[in-house]
N, C-alpha and C positions, 0 to 999 in steps of 0.2 A: 776290343780284345779278340773277338771272333775273327776279325780281319788279320790280326797279328798271327793267330794260330794257323791261319791258312797260307801264310807266307812260305813259298818254297825255300828249302834249305839253301839252295844256291843263290838266293836273293838276300841273304842275311850277311852281315859282316863278321859273324862269329861261327864257331863250330856249333853243331846242334846242342851239345851238352851245355856250352856256355850260353847259348841263346835262351834255352829253357831256364837256366839258373837266373838269368837277368829277367825273364818274364815272371818268374815266381816272385822275385824281389819287387818288381813293378806292381804286381797284384797286391802284395802285402802293403806297400806304400799307398796304393790307390784306395785300398780298403779304409785306411785311416782318414781319408778325405772324402768318403761318401760313396765310393764305387761298391755296389752290392755284389759280393762274390757268389758264384755258383758253388755247389758241392764239389764239382770236378776241379774248380780253381782252388778251393781250400785244400783238396787232396794234393794238388801240385805243390802248393806252398809248404804243406806239411812234409812232403817227400824231401824237398831240398833242405828244409829246416832240420829234420831228423837226421838226414845224411851228414849235415854239418856237425851236429852234436856227436855223432859216432866218430867222425874224422878228427874233431878237435880234442876229443878225449885222449887221443894218441899223441897230440902235440905236447911237448914237454913243458911249455909255458902256459898251459890251459889255466892253471891256478897260480897267478903271479905271487900269491902269498904263501905258496907251498914251501915246505922245508927243503925240497930238492932243487928249488929254483935259486940260482946264484944271485948275489947282490950285484948291482951295476946294470949297465946297458945290456939289453937282451936283443940279439940280432940273429935271425930276422925276427922282428917283433910281430910280423904278420904271417900267419900260417898260409899254406897253399890253399887254393880254392878249387882246384881241379887236379885230377890224377887219373891213372890208368885203372881199369877194372876188367873183369872177365868179358864184359860187353863192349869194351873200348874205352873212350874217354868218359869220365864221370865228373860232374861238378857239384858243388854244394854252396850254400850261402857263405858270404864273407863273414869273418868273425864280428866285424862291427855291425852287421845287419841283424845279429841275433837279438839285439835290444829292440828291434822293430815291434815285437809283440807288446812291449810296454807302451809304446806310442799308440798302438791300436787300442789298447784297453783304456787309455785315458783320453782318447780323442772324442771331442763332442760331435764330430761329423760322421761317425760310423753309421751306415745305413742299416736300420733294424730289419729291413726287408731282405737282406742278403743272408747267406749261410754264415753262421758264426765262425770266425777264424780260430779262436781259442776260448777256453773257459776263463773269462777275465776274473772271476772270483778267486781262482787259483793263482793267476798271475799277480793279482794285487796282494796276496797273502804269502809272504816268504815261508811261513811255517808249513805250507802245503807243498813246497818244492821238494822234489825227490822223494 
């Protein structure tokens, strides 16, 4: 991961915002399979995860069971994952990646020597959400 962080922007296939979004997702997936995260890596994952929550709350189909959501096919069923901000392009996790935290909390491979990604006691107990 240290080598990836040092990759010059011009050597990546993506915009810097998209590249860091993908890196945060990679770190979260790697954590579920034993990669010990550092505190800085956890903060990076949290940044993209929380940005996604903020953006998806604005998406009209965030709650598919909501009374305001019409019956039938919803298009586009996937919300955007990047947009403009005051600092330029900004990206956040894809909606389907939000469930990654559940995989991390139930994975038998999480390395206990790394920084914790989330409080899994809260993730495992829906009464603690919100």
